[in-house]
N, C-alpha and C positions, 0 to 999 in steps of 0.2 A: 425749508417747508413752513409754511403758515400755519399756526396754531389752530386754525378752524378746521385744517385738514386732518388734524392729529386727535380729535376728540369726537365722539358719537355725537350725532346730530339729531338723532331721532326723535321726534314728538310722539305723542299719542296717537295723533291720527296718522302718521306714517307706519306707526307698528301694527295698527288698524287695517291699513292699506296691505302691508306687506302680508300679513297674516290671511287676508282675503287672497291675494294673488296665489300664495302657496297652496291655500285649500283649493284653489281651482286648478292647479296644476293637474294635467293629464298623467297617468301613469307611465313611466319611463319602462319600456322592454327592450333588453338586451337581444338583437336579432343580427345573426350575421357578423357578429364582433362589434356592431355598432349601435349606440344607445339612440332610438328614435326621440326626435326634437319634443320636449315639453310644452304645450300651449297652456294658455292662461284664459281658457274660456273663449265662447264664439264673439263676444264685443271687442276683447282684446287681442285675439287673434286676426280680427279684420284689421286693427291698427298697427299690431307690431309682429315681429317676427324675429327669429335668430340672424344675427349677421355676424361674419367673422370680424374679430377684432386684433387678433394677432396669431400667428403661425409658425412654425418652424418645421420644415420638411425632414422627416426622419431618415436615418440611413445607419450604417453600422454594421456589425456590431462594434462597440468601443473596443480598442482604440482606432479601428479603421474611419479614417477622416482626416480633415485638414484644419486643426484648430489654429487659433492666432492667439500669442501670449499666454500658452497655457501653463499654469504653475506644475511643479512637478507632483504626480499625482502617485505615485507609486506606495505612498503612506495611506492614500486614500481608497484606492482598489488595486489591492497587491496582486491579485489574480484575476484577469480579464476574463477566465473561464468561470470563475466563482461569481464576478460582478459585484453588485452592492451586497453587502453582509449585515444585515440589521441594523441599518442606518438612515438616517434622515437626511434629506435634500431640502434646501430652501432657494427655488429658482425665482430668479428675477427677470420680470417682463415688463413690458411697457404696452400697453393696450392703446389701439389707435382708435377706440370707439369706448366711451363709457357708457355705464348703465348701473342701475340699483341691482339688476339680475345679470348673472353670469354663468355660464356654465364652462369646465374645463375637461379637455380630453388627454386620455393617456393611451400610450401605444406601446405593445411588445410586438412590433411589425418585425423586428431582426432579431428577435430573440430566439432560443433553443428549448427553453423550459417555460412553463406557467410562471408568472409573476405576481405577487401579492402585494396590494398596497394597502395603508390603513392610516389614520390620523391625518387626514389630508385638511389643510387649511388654507384658506386665502386671504390675505390681509394687505394693507398699504405698508410698502417699504417705507421705512423711516430713514435710516443711515445704514450704509454697510447690510450686514445681515440681520437687521432689526426690523421688528413690525411696529408701526405706529400704535401706540397704547389704545387698546379697547376695539381695535379694528380686525383682529384675527378671527375669521368665521369658519366654522367647521364645514365640510363639504361631505354628502352623501350620495350614494349612488343607487340604481335600481329602486327607487321610491322608498330610500330611508337607510339603506345598509352604510355603516362605517366602514365597509371593507370592501375592496375592488379585486376580483380575481379576473386577471388577463391570460388568456389562452394563446398560445404561441401563434404569430401574425395576425394577431387581432388588436384592435383598439375599442373605446368605450369613452362615452362622454358621461359627466357626473349629471345628478339632479340640479335644477336650478338652484344657485346660492343667492341669496338675498344680502347685498350690501347696503343695508338700510342708512349708512350714514352719508352715502352718495347721492346729495340733493342738487349738485351742480357740475353735471357731466362736462360742459364747456371749460369750466374752470380748472377741473382736473386735468384736462387735456391740455390746455393752455401751460399749465405748471409741469407738465412732463412729468406728471406723478406715475410711479410704478408700483406693479402687484408683486408681492412675494406669495409664491405658491408653495407650500411646504407639505411634505409627506414622507412617510415612514415605509422601507422596504421590510416586508415580515421575511424571515430567513434570509435566504440567498437568492439573488435575481437570476444568476447566469449571465451569460452575454448580454449586453445593455444596449438596448435601441437608444439611440442618441441623435444630438444635431451639434457636429463639432464645434463650428465656428460661431459662437453666440455673439461674439464682441460684446460680451456682457459679463460682468463678474457675478458669480452664484455662489452658493455656500452649502457646504457639506459637513456631517459629523464624521468622526471615527468610526472604523467597523465596530459593531458590536455596542454602539451608543443607544440603540434602541429608539423608541418613538420620544422625539424632541418636537415636533412640529408645534405643539401648544403653547411652547414657550416664546414670549415676544421678545426676548433679548437674542443675541447672535451668540452669546457665550457657547452654546453647546456646537456651534456650528463652525467649528476651528480651521477647517480648510476651506480653499476657493479654487474656483473651476471657471474658465470661459466657455463652457459649454452647457446645453441644456440636455436632460436625461428623460426619457419616456414622457414628459409633457410635450404635446407637439400641436396644441390648438387652444384658444380661447374664443368663446363667442358671447355676444352681449345681445339681449333683448333691446331691440330697437325699432324706430318706427318701420314699417314694410317697404317704404320707398327708400331706405338708405341703399345707397351704391358701394360695392365692395369692390377694390381694385387688387388683382394679385399681381406681385411682380414676379416672373418666372424666370431664372437664371442660373448662373454659377457663381464663382467666387467673387465677380466683380458685382453682382447683385447681394452675395451674402454678407458683403462689407470689408474683404481684405483691403489693406489700405487706409481705411477710415480709422476713426480714433476709439479706443476701448473705451465703452460706458458713454460714448459721445453721442450715439443715435444720428450719425450723420453719413449713412449709407445714402446711396441716390434713392431709394423707396422711401427713408425717412423725409429728404427733404422734398421729394414729391409730395408726401402726406402734408408736410406744412404748407406747402403752395395750395393743395387741395382744400385744407381746412380754411385758410384765409379766405378762399373762394366760396366756399359751401358749407362752412360751420361744421356741424356734427353731422351733417348728413350724409357723410362719405368715409368710408374706412380704406387704409392700404395695408395689405398684409405681405409678407416677405416669403417667397417660395423659392430662395435661392439655395443652392448647396455647392460650396467650394469645390472646384474639379468637375462638377458636372458635365455630361456630354449630352447631345441631343440623341444620339444614335448609339451609343455604348455605354456599359458593356452589354454583349448579347445575352448574358445570364447574370443576375444578380440575386445573392441571398445571403444569409447568416454565414452559410458554409463556404461561400464563394462571393465576399465582397470586394468593393474596390474603393479607394478613397473618396474618389467622387460620387459615390451613390449611385443609385439606379438611373437609367437614363431617363432623360426629360420624357420621351415617349412612353417609356414604362411607368413613371409616376404622375403623369399628367391627370389622370381620373382621380387618384388618391388625393393628390398635394393641390390641385387647382380646382378642376371642375366640381369636386365635391363640397366647396367652400360654401356655406348658407349666406345668401344673397349676393353671389359671383355678377358683376355685371360688365367686368372689363379685365383684360389681361394685358400687361405690358411684358414683350417676351425678347430677352437679350441671352442670346446663346449662340454656341457655334465656335469660339476660339479654342476650346479644350478638343474638339474634333479634329480642328486642324492642327493644333501644336502636339496634343500628346497622342492623338490616334491616326494622324496624318493622313485623314480624310480628304476625300478630293472636294473641290466646291460644288460639283454636281450632287456628291451625296448629301452634303450639308444643307443645301437648297432643297432637297428633297425631303429632309426632315423637317425642315422648316414649314415646307407645304402641307405636311401630313399635320403637325401640330395646329396649322390655322384652319384645317379641315375639321378637325375633331373639335375645335373651341367653336367653329360656325355651326357644327350639328348639334352643339349642346343646348342652342336657343340663342335669345338675344343678349348675346355678350360680345362686346366691343373687342378688338385686339390691335394693339400698337406694336409695330415692328421696329427694334431698335438696331442700328447698325453697329458693328463690331469695332471696338477700340483698337488702337495699333499696339502690336507687341512686337515690332521691328527692332531688333538688336536687343531682346531680352535676355537677361542673363540666365534664363531658362532655356537653354539653347533652341529645342526644337522648335519654340514659338517665335525666335528672333530672325528667323532665315529670311532672305528676301522671296523665297518660293512660296514660305508660308504666308508672307504680307500679300504677294500675289493672289492666292485662295481667298484670303480675307477680303481684298479688295473686289472680288468677284462675287462674292457673297455679298458684299454692301451693295453692290450695283444691282444685284437681284432684289433686295429688300428695298431700295429707293424707287425701284421703276415696276415692280410687278402688278402693283395696283391691286394686291389681295389683302392689304390691312386698312383698317379705318383711318389709321394715321402712321407715320413715320418719325420716330424721334431719332434724329441725326446725331447720336452720341460721338461717332466719328469726326464729324465737322466741327464740333465744338471741342474737342479734346487734341486734335491732331495739331503738330508742328509742321507746316509744308516744307519747312526748309529741311527737314531731317528725315520726314515719314514717321517719326516716333510720336510718344506722346508730348505735349508740351514740357518743358523742364519744370515749370512751375506746378505739374500735376504729378512730377515721378516720386517725390520723396514720400515714403510711406508715412502715415498721420501716428502711426503706434509704435512702429518697432525701428524707423528712422532708415531702415534698408531702401535700395533703390531696385526695382527687378524689371522696370520698363514694361510692365504687363498690367499692373493694376493701378488705377488712379487714386490718387488721396482725397482727403477731405474736399480741397478746393476742386479736383475734377469731378468729384460725386456732385458737388452742388452745380457746376455747369451743366452737368449732364441732366439733371433734375430740371433746371431751367429750361431746357431744350424740348421738353414734351409739351403737347398741345393739351391743356388741361380741360379743353371743350369737349373733346370726346369721352371725357373719364366721370364728368359730374353726374349727379344724380337726373337731371332732365334728358340727359343722354342716355342713361340707361333705361330710360322709359321708351325708349324707340320702339 
């Protein structure tokens, strides 16, 4: 990391500007579990708006989910029913859109008791669980409170937090700079809402360690995890014409098979292509959940969870259509319906059609349909049968020929070995665990998939259609 990123570069002029912006913020009101977007006065509202910069679709409660390369957590969370116990989290996330004003959102969507957070901070990650010196900023809620009380089933966004040292968003994006979002759980949380497959190392204190979020070092955060907890969104104040692309999918979107901490899921590779073409005028957020299905399970709750989270049709509004600035969706789902639920091709096609209909009804949002990659001869037996592959091919024929999408990303065509019907051999070896399941592409496969997407339908000019 360059030293210029590690110091506060706020001049008197920037401090005055920041103070003026914060003074102009509209009061944020908690309504129906959501915090209303704060504005920056009539002139600023005309030029800027909140845009999704990062997201993690929630499910759970912990430990229900499909984490990858997860460390042993029995000393961190000894009892899942107790959950977090007077301990602090430092979650590492990579914004796809940088700004000098962010807001963070926390969720208790699948909890069974109210959760209280305090000592919330946002700063630049230095290395490991450390925060770059002088960058840790306190976060408040509901117009200035340092405490957030989250009822069961609810989520809430923070007040705008000013990162006054962010004076070159494009540079931070190009450097792959990450944020450390730190917070303390007051008392016990009960069953924890989480996102299991982060493919990113984050940090947690032992139970009973108290509020450690203000500490810039990682000394209190002695345990690691490859999941995110409670935190499910980061929004940036950005020009109002910023495009936001959501990748809706399952484990192949969530990143299974990619590199831990490598940011090389196919949505990450797509984001790099889009930024090369459109600069900071666009953001890509990942709405994948490992094991997710389009159609099932029919009922999902904290009392009745499944590892793959709520069905795509159940979570579409919360995880995708509610994203601020949403302009396009890239949709890749169906293989778990076929492999895990033994769904017919007709049922999967019906679910795809419903997703498209609901996205169209939302307004001017483009949707790209992606074909399902091969799972033939997978080590996960139900996915690997010739019968499952026949249904997958029928679904792909529909995606290619139905004419209901703005564009089709033929992920199958670029990853298939025609001689075997499997994934190409060079795409089979997992980039983190080295296992081969013939279901999840690796880093190389994800890069090839991202290259197959027509970015012309996703850019800022396209979002103005």
